[in-house]
C-alpha positions, -999 to 999 in steps of 0.1 A, spaced: -1 -3 2 29 24 15 41 20 -26 9 27 -42 5 59 -21 40 66 -32 38 59 -68 3 80 -64 20 114 -55 54 110 -83 46 143 -109 41 122 -145 44 138 -179 20 134 -204 28 100 -216 25 86 -179 65 85 -173 75 101 -137 95 132 -145 124 132 -126 135 154 -103 150 188 -113 178 211 -98 149 241 -93 128 212 -71 158 212 -40 139 233 -9 153 266 -5 160 253 33 183 227 18 197 247 -9 207 274 20 225 245 36 244 238 4 253 272 -1 268 275 35 298 250 28 308 275 -2 328 305 -9 310 339 -14 323 335 -50 306 303 -56 275 317 -38 267 342 -60 271 320 -89 248 294 -77 226 324 -68 219 327 -108 209 290 -111 174 291 -106 146 305 -82 152 281 -51 195 289 -49 186 322 -56 160 331 -28 183 304 -4 214 329 -16 201 359 4 200 335 39 214 358 69 230 325 81 247 320 50 266 356 55 267 358 91 294 323 84 311 342 62 316 377 79 345 381 99 343 374 139 351 406 146 323 421 124 303 438 149 338 457 164 342 467 127 310 487 122 306 498 158 341 512 169 357 516 134 331 530 111 312 543 140 278 533 119 255 517 140 225 516 107 244 488 90 240 460 113 200 467 105 210 458 66 207 423 58 239 400 62 247 396 26 242 433 20 262 440 55 292 419 37 288 432 3 288 468 18 323 460 38 339 445 7 342 478 -5 369 503 10 355 521 42 373 547 52 380 559 85 400 580 106 393 613 90 401 593 55 438 590 65 429 548 64 409 523 52 394 489 62 373 464 35 369 431 36 388 403 11 360 393 -13 366 358 -15 373 348 23 361 373 42 394 382 56 405 420 71 425 442 56 440 477 64 456 505 44 473 533 62 480 561 40 516 582 41 496 605 58 489 584 87 526 573 91 554 592 107 580 604 83 611 622 91 614 658 74 577 656 61 572 696 68 601 706 54 594 715 12 632 710 4 626 675 10 593 661 9 556 671 -6 522 655 -13 514 653 -46 478 642 -60 476 611 -76 451 587 -95 469 554 -88 466 556 -49 437 547 -26 442 580 -14 442 619 -28 479 619 -27 512 600 -18 545 616 -1 570 620 -25 610 628 -18 633 646 -37 666 644 -19 671 638 22 702 621 41 683 604 69 653 584 53 630 572 78 591 563 79 575 551 108 539 538 115 516 523 143 481 507 146 462 494 172 435 470 156 411 439 170 420 412 145 406 379 139 423 350 148 451 346 120 481 353 105 488 386 84 516 403 63 523 439 63 536 458 30 548 493 21 535 504 -14 568 526 -29 573 537 -60 604 546 -75 598 583 -95 568 601 -99 547 597 -123 517 612 -143 499 616 -174 509 631 -207 487 635 -234 464 603 -221 498 582 -215 511 572 -181 549 586 -178 576 584 -152 597 611 -140 628 595 -130 647 627 -128 654 630 -87 659 589 -86 692 583 -66 710 568 -37 689 536 -32 715 510 -50 743 522 -25 728 506 3 701 483 11 664 501 31 658 483 68 622 471 70 613 465 106 575 449 126 570 444 161 538 438 178 527 439 217 526 404 221 567 405 215 570 393 180 598 406 157 609 409 120 634 430 101 647 426 67 666 445 41 666 450 2 674 471 -23 645 499 -39 644 489 -74 617 483 -104 612 526 -110 582 536 -126 560 508 -109 540 503 -77 562 477 -59 546 459 -27 573 457 -3 568 429 20 579 443 58 568 410 77 544 387 90 525 388 124 500 363 144 472 367 160 458 343 187 434 363 207 404 379 193 394 394 224 427 419 229 442 447 204 473 442 183 496 466 185 518 469 149 550 493 150 566 493 118 592 512 97 614 518 64 648 530 72 680 541 50 697 565 78 733 559 66 745 598 55 773 591 37 751 601 7 716 613 -1 685 594 -18 654 604 -32 631 602 -60 603 581 -40 571 581 -37 553 564 -5 519 555 -14 510 535 21 513 504 42 491 475 41 484 445 60 468 416 47 457 382 58 488 359 47 468 337 23 452 370 5 488 381 5 502 356 -16 470 363 -40 481 395 -42 514 398 -49 513 365 -75 489 392 -97 513 420 -92 
């Protein structure tokens, strides 16, 4: 009897043959459980398959699992906009993946689209640069090649030192810190990008020193020559590990070349950037 009842409930085509289940027959609740196991780009692709997946792709529990563990801290303490918490979690995720300025526009925070990892950018105006107020040495020049309206440009100096500090509540993980630098001053001429190398000198004589320390006692130091004139380069300062998501991590970092036997110049300092190390590998492989 059970078999007869079950057979009577099966949809059949015009010829009386049972119809095969289709992807669109999956209930939204089941589709949502499948989507929760995927990365954000995969979720967005499957949302275009049919109505069932499209409806399921907006479920809050899916996107809350993709948000970083500290997303409430980011919204309330960093961006200071609690209205964002009233959004659907999918909308909140999309909003946080866009560059969000804070600290009077001198820093930006965003989530990596693919992983939800927290990324930070600290502009040149948020860094401590020796001699920055003396226009004989440094100027702020306008650019379209940065997240920020201007970058710091060094014409010539004996003592080169750039220091930065940031304190932040990072999720657990390993992070990489970089300086984004360029030898030469780029601009546009007749619609084409050109780079003025007039002031580039001194960097081939001695390497620059990169340093990073954290409040947990981690310390990294490295040295390298600046090269590749006319191109923006991400110079890796080092990595640090966050083990306690409930505590603030203080990071101090620097870039120096303080051998006063020679001058150096012709360098643009854009920003310092912090990425989850897995994200940093992808960015550097594409740059």
